[in-house]
N, C-alpha and C positions, 0 to 999 in steps of 0.2 A: 477390563481391569480385573474382574474376578477370575477370569480364565488364566491370566498371567500370574496371579497370586497362587492359583492352583498349581501352575507349572513350577513355581518356586518351592512350594511345599513338598513336591515329589522329587525335586532335584537338589535343593539347598544351595542353588547357584546364586552367588552375589550379583552377577551380571543380570540374571533374570529378575532378581529382586529390584534392581535399579530400574529395569524396564517397567515392572509392575508399579513401582513408586511413581514413575512419571505419568502413568495412566490415571493416578489419583488427580494429578494436576489437570489432565485432559478433562476429567469429569467436572471439576470445579470451574475451569476456564470456560467450558462449553455452557455451563449453567449461567455464568455471568454474561457470556456472549448472547445467549438466548434472550436474556432480559434487556440487554443493550439494543438488540435489533428491534425488539418490541417497542422500546422507548423512542428510538430514532424514527420509527414509522409514524409516530404521533404527529398530528398537524401542528402548524405554528399557532401560538397563542400570545396573549398580551405580554407574558413574562419571557417568552422565547420567540421574538419576532423573526429570527433566522432559522427556526425549527430546532429539533433536538438531535440533529445528526452528529454533533461534536462528541456525544457520548460514545460513539463507536471508537474514536481514538483513545478514550479513557479505557474502554474494554480491552483494546489491543495492549495498552500499557499494563493493565492488570494481568493479562494472559502472559505477556512477555516476562513480567516480574516473577510470576509463579513458575514459569519454565526455568528461569535462571536459578531460582532458589532450589528447584528440584535437581538441577544440574550440580549445584554445590553439594547438596546432600548425597548425591550419587558419588561424587569425588571423595567425600569424607568416608563414606562406607567402604569404598574400594580400597582406600589407603589403609583403613583399619583391617580389612581382610588380608592384605599383604603380610601384615605382622602377626595376624592370628588366623591362619588358613584353616580350612575344613574340607572334608571330602565332599565330592559331588556325585550324586546318584541319578539313575534314569535319564542320562543325558540325551539319548535319542528321542525319548518321549517328550522331554522338555523342548528340544529343538523343533519338533513337529508342531507342538502347541504354539510356540512363539512365532513360527513361520506362518501359521494360519491366521493369527491375530494381526501379523504384519500385512498380509494380503488384504484383510478387511479394512485396515486403516489406510492402505494405499488407495483402494477404490473410493472409500468415503472421502479421503482428503482431496482427490482429484475432482470428485463431484462437488465438494464445497467450494473449491477454487473456481471451477467453471461457473457455478451458480453465483458466486461473489462477483465475478467479472460481468456477468449478464445483468445483475441487479446493482452493480457498482457499490457493493458493500465490502468495506475493508475488513469488517469483523468476520464475515464468512471466509474471505480469502486468508486472513490470519489464522483462523481455526483450521482451515484446510491445510495450510503450510505446516501448522503444528502437527497435524496427523501424518503428513508426509515425513516430517522429521522422525516421528515415532516409527513409521514404516521402515525408514532407512536404518534407524538404530536397531530395529528388530532383525533386519536382514544381516547387519554386521554381527549381531548376537548369535544368529543361527550359524554363520560361518565360524565364529569363534567356538561355539559348542561342538561343532563337528571336528575342529582341530583338536580340542581337548579330548574328545572321544578317541581319536587316533593316537595322539601323542602322550596322553595321560599327564601332561604338564599343567597341573591345576592352577598354578600362579597366573596362567593366561586368563583365567576367569576374572581375576581382579584387574589385570592390565586392560582387558577389554572393557570392563566396567568403567575404568578411568577414562578411556578414550571416548566412550559414549557420554560420560559426564561432561567432558569438554565440548563435545558436539552439541549437547543439549544447552549448555550455557551460552554458546555462540548463537544458537537459534533464538534463545530468549532475548539476547542483546539486540539482535536485528529487529525484533518486533518492538522492543522498547524504543529503539532509535527512530523507527517509523512513526510510532505514536507521538513521541515528543515533537517531532517535526510537524505533524499535523496539528497538534495542540498549539504550537507556536506559529501557525499559519505559514509554514515553510512552503515556498513556491515550488510547484511541480513543473520543472522545465520541460518535461516531455509533453505535458498538456499545453503549456504556453507555446511550444514549437508547433504543435498540431493546430492550435487556433490561429497563429500567425500565418501558417501555410494556407489554411482555408481562406482567410481574408485576403491574403496577397494574390491568390489564384483567381479570386472573384472581385478584385478591386475595381471600384468605380472611380470615374474621373473627379467627382466631387470630394472624394476622401483624400484630402491632401496629405495628411499623415495621421498615424495613431501612435500615441505615446502614453507613458505612465500606466502601462497595463499591469495589473496585479490579480492574482487568483487566491481564492479561499475555498477550502473543501468543508462542507457541512454534511457528513454522512454521504448519501448518494447524490447530493446537490452540489453543483459547482457554481461559485459566485465569482464574477469578474467585474472589475471596474477599470475604466480607461478613459483617456481623453482623445477626442477626434477633432482634427482641424478641418473646418468647412469654410467655404467662401463667406466672407463677413456680411455680404448683402443678402444671404438666405434669410427668409422670414421663419417664424416658429414652425409653421406647417412643413416647410421644406426640410428644416433641420430634423424635425421629428420623423419624417419619412426616411431620412438617411440612417438615423439611429435605429429605427425599426428594421431596416433592411439588414444592418449588421447583426442585430439580435436574431432575426430569422435565419440568416445565413449560417451562423455558428450552430444554432440549435438543430438545423437540418443536416449538418455534417458531423457534429460531435455526438457520440453515443449518449452521454449522460445529459440530464436536464441542466441547462445553464441559465443563470439569471444574470443579466447585464445591468450595470450602472454606468452609463456613458455620459461623460461631461463634454459638451461641445465648446471648442475654442474657435474664435474668429481668425481667419488668416491675416497675415501682416505682409508688408512689401517684401520682406526677406524670404517669403515662401514662393515667390513667383518663379524663381529659376528652376524649381523642381515640381511645380504644380502642373497637373495633367489637364486642367479645365480648358476646353476648346471655346473659342469665340468669347473669351472673357473681356468685358469692356473696361475693366479697371486694372488689367495686367500692366505691371510696371516694366517688365522685361520678358523676353521669350523664354520658353522652357529650355534649359541648357543640359539638364541631366535627369535621369529617372532613378530615384533612390529605391532600392529593394528593401523591403521591411524585414529586418532580422531581429532576433531576440535582444541583442545588445542595444539596438536602436529603440525598439518598441517599449522596453521596460524603463527607459530613462524618462525623467520628467522634463522633457524639453522637445521642442520641434526639431525636425530633421534638417538642420541648416547645412550639414556637411555634404 
């Protein structure tokens, strides 16, 4: 941030000023992200039985909001500079400085994104994407400064700043959209599809169907609840074994820690025509079809009669 402001002072470039102003947001957002990661790592307690992971979505919301506000300020400053232009100096030196800061942000952003994926932290991933946005805007800024240096069309500085402002606003919107979805427990269909694929590929004959599957994300922890239809004559020990088998199966194949809440339903005569149970003494009719578990079927709160 300080290096970018130094570049602005030696060049008086509005575009460089906008890039430096966004770096203020980087510092504030990273400070809040640091606190949210610390808080989300705290163990569950009496007041927070699901843990503190939801704070990460709030942190992403704050970061996205700050980015959007920075983008709007950049746009206002750029529009002002169009009507009240000023000379730009030391363009080559400014371009070199901004290019160097862009490379630093590029490598740091990629590192944070990779770390966020390994640790399943949306805050780290959001902060990394924010820095990548900064790196992209710096690259565009360097190209623009080079064009200004050759053409001496100084209005390009303001136009470039406006383009960067729009890009920053859009990046902020994407983060806000993701955070609101997480806070409202929006289902991640990619994860749902991965879970269904694992269970379908390792399906046991006693698992007649799975339905009413829902997911919730709490920081790095994934919570899933669903209903599984089992033969009605299973005792509690047999039902518990099947539930534990599904729990272990998903946790061994899905990267993140997953907590299951599985409700067992007894089978009914209408299940017989798609039930895989062999040598079932209470079967009312032979198996006539094999229903493949899909997202559309599994998320519905009903048995798979079709």
